[in-house]
C-alpha positions in Angstrom: 45.7 -219.0 -86.7 48.8 -221.2 -87.0 52.1 -219.7 -88.0 54.0 -221.9 -90.5 57.2 -220.1 -91.3 56.4 -217.1 -93.5 52.9 -218.3 -94.3 49.9 -218.0 -92.0 47.1 -220.7 -92.1 43.6 -220.0 -90.9 42.2 -222.8 -88.7 38.6 -223.8 -89.3 36.5 -225.6 -86.6 36.7 -228.8 -88.6 40.4 -228.5 -89.3 41.9 -231.9 -88.2 45.0 -230.2 -86.9 43.0 -228.0 -84.6 40.8 -230.9 -83.5 43.9 -233.1 -82.8 45.4 -230.2 -80.7 42.1 -229.7 -78.9 41.9 -233.4 -78.1 45.5 -233.3 -76.9 44.9 -230.3 -74.6 41.8 -231.8 -73.1 43.4 -235.1 -72.4 46.5 -233.4 -70.9 44.2 -231.4 -68.6 42.3 -234.5 -67.5 45.5 -236.7 -67.0 47.6 -234.1 -65.2 44.8 -233.1 -62.9 44.2 -236.8 -62.2 40.6 -236.6 -63.5 41.8 -239.6 -65.6 43.5 -241.7 -62.9 46.8 -243.5 -63.3 46.0 -246.9 -65.0 42.7 -245.8 -66.4 41.7 -247.3 -69.8 41.6 -244.9 -72.7 39.1 -246.4 -75.2 38.8 -244.3 -78.3 35.0 -244.8 -78.5 34.4 -243.6 -75.0 36.7 -240.6 -75.4 35.0 -239.5 -78.6 31.7 -239.5 -76.7 33.2 -237.7 -73.6 35.2 -235.1 -75.5 32.9 -234.7 -78.5 35.8 -235.2 -81.0 36.2 -237.8 -83.7 38.3 -240.9 -83.5 41.1 -239.7 -85.8 42.0 -236.6 -83.7 41.7 -238.7 -80.5 44.0 -241.3 -81.9 46.6 -238.7 -82.9 46.4 -237.1 -79.4 46.9 -240.5 -77.7 49.9 -241.2 -79.9 51.4 -237.9 -78.9 50.7 -238.5 -75.3 52.3 -241.9 -75.5 55.5 -240.4 -77.0 55.5 -238.0 -74.0 55.1 -240.7 -71.4 51.6 -239.8 -70.1 50.0 -242.7 -71.9 51.2 -246.3 -72.4 50.1 -248.8 -75.1 49.8 -252.4 -73.9 49.7 -254.9 -76.7 46.3 -256.6 -77.2 44.9 -254.4 -74.4 44.9 -250.8 -75.6 45.9 -247.4 -74.3 46.1 -246.6 -70.6 47.1 -243.6 -68.5 50.6 -244.2 -67.3 50.9 -245.4 -63.7 52.7 -243.3 -61.1 55.3 -245.1 -59.0 58.2 -244.0 -56.8 60.9 -245.0 -59.3 59.4 -243.2 -62.2 58.7 -240.1 -60.1 62.3 -240.0 -58.9 63.5 -240.2 -62.5 61.3 -237.3 -63.5 62.5 -235.1 -60.7 66.1 -236.0 -61.2 65.8 -235.1 -64.9 64.1 -231.9 -64.1 66.8 -230.9 -61.6 69.4 -231.4 -64.4 67.7 -229.7 -67.3 65.9 -226.9 -65.5 69.0 -226.3 -63.4 71.2 -226.1 -66.5 68.6 -223.9 -68.2 68.8 -221.4 -65.3 72.6 -221.6 -65.3 72.8 -220.8 -69.0 70.2 -218.1 -68.7 72.3 -216.4 -66.1 75.2 -216.4 -68.6 73.4 -215.7 -71.9 70.1 -213.9 -71.2 69.4 -210.4 -72.4 67.8 -207.6 -70.4 64.6 -208.3 -72.4 64.7 -212.0 -71.3 65.2 -210.9 -67.6 62.3 -208.5 -67.8 60.0 -211.2 -69.3 61.0 -213.7 -66.6 60.3 -211.1 -63.8 56.9 -210.3 -65.4 56.0 -214.0 -65.4 57.2 -214.4 -61.8 54.9 -211.6 -60.8 52.0 -213.1 -62.7 52.7 -216.4 -60.9 52.4 -214.7 -57.5 49.2 -212.9 -58.6 47.6 -216.2 -59.6 48.4 -217.7 -56.1 46.8 -214.7 -54.4 43.8 -215.0 -56.7 43.5 -218.8 -55.8 43.4 -219.5 -59.6 45.2 -222.8 -60.1 44.6 -223.0 -63.9 46.1 -219.5 -64.4 49.0 -220.5 -62.2 49.7 -223.6 -64.3 49.6 -221.6 -67.5 52.0 -218.9 -66.1 54.3 -221.5 -64.8 54.4 -223.2 -68.3 55.2 -219.8 -69.8 57.9 -219.2 -67.2 59.8 -222.4 -68.1 59.4 -221.7 -71.8 60.9 -218.2 -71.3 63.7 -219.7 -69.2 64.5 -222.1 -72.1 64.6 -219.2 -74.5 66.8 -217.2 -72.2 69.2 -220.2 -72.0 69.6 -220.0 -75.8 69.8 -223.8 -76.3 67.4 -225.3 -78.8 67.5 -228.8 -77.2 66.5 -227.4 -73.8 63.7 -225.6 -75.6 62.4 -228.9 -76.9 62.8 -231.0 -73.8 61.6 -228.6 -71.1 58.0 -228.3 -72.4 57.9 -232.1 -73.0 58.8 -232.9 -69.4 56.6 -230.2 -68.0 53.3 -232.3 -68.1 55.0 -235.3 -66.5 56.0 -233.1 -63.6 52.7 -231.3 -63.5 50.8 -234.6 -62.9 53.1 -235.3 -59.9 52.6 -231.7 -58.7 48.8 -232.2 -58.7 49.2 -235.5 -56.9 51.3 -233.8 -54.1 48.7 -231.0 -53.9 45.9 -233.5 -53.6 47.6 -235.5 -50.9 48.6 -232.4 -48.9 45.1 -230.9 -49.3 46.3 -227.5 -50.8 48.0 -226.4 -53.9 48.8 -222.9 -52.7 51.5 -223.9 -50.2 53.5 -225.7 -52.9 52.8 -222.9 -55.4 54.2 -220.3 -52.9 57.4 -222.4 -52.7 57.5 -222.4 -56.4 57.1 -218.6 -56.5 60.0 -218.3 -54.1 62.0 -220.4 -56.6 61.1 -218.3 -59.6 62.0 -215.1 -57.8 65.4 -216.6 -56.7 66.1 -217.7 -60.3 65.2 -214.3 -61.7 67.3 -212.4 -59.1 70.3 -214.7 -59.9 69.9 -214.2 -63.6 69.8 -210.4 -63.2 73.0 -210.6 -61.2 74.6 -213.0 -63.7 75.1 -215.5 -60.8 75.2 -218.9 -62.5 75.6 -221.0 -59.3 72.7 -219.4 -57.5 70.4 -219.6 -60.5 71.0 -223.4 -60.8 70.8 -223.9 -57.0 67.4 -222.1 -56.7 65.9 -224.6 -59.2 67.6 -227.7 -57.7 66.6 -226.8 -54.1 62.9 -226.5 -55.2 62.9 -229.7 -57.3 64.6 -231.7 -54.5 61.9 -230.5 -52.1 59.2 -231.9 -54.3 61.1 -235.1 -54.8 61.2 -235.6 -51.0 57.5 -235.0 -50.8 56.6 -237.5 -53.5 58.8 -240.1 -51.9 56.9 -239.8 -48.7 53.6 -240.0 -50.5 54.2 -243.0 -52.8 
């Protein structure tokens, strides 16, 4: 079901909205996990056959991904997975340090006890997924953690931007993991960060909440610079 204000709309398997979202999620998964490599062509016909979804939902998903920066449109050539280069990676990490750091800082000032409990619960789930060696569950818990952090910050614009930048960062995260040969070591560093953020938020320590995020992000930036 999809909530639309006061109304609730039932999705059917053929609902174009659900098919477009399905196409989007499948493509995000393949692009962020590098199954669709940087620079790969994204022909609608081939994608309809691979994903088993019609052209219109595929086209809508590609347009959405283009707006988010994971896909680029080259005139007279078509759609391609966005390339990864050192300059772009630096811009992504610099931006994340700013917005995630500010979200943590605001959350330390504005969050409720309920917000803090939710963030702690998500941190614990993140740690559990690492112990279980379940990378997909880790990614989903991580996505939920940042969404909860944005809510705790009580800033609607952070709430819009943080989910949008998440997938750009996620693709770099998988690239680092692939190059280093293990995702769990980076994930453990991430869990240390989420714990530091939650502890600082519970204490109302604005500086430490922001610093915990920036220390982690700058660590990943250093790694990606060495790899690209």
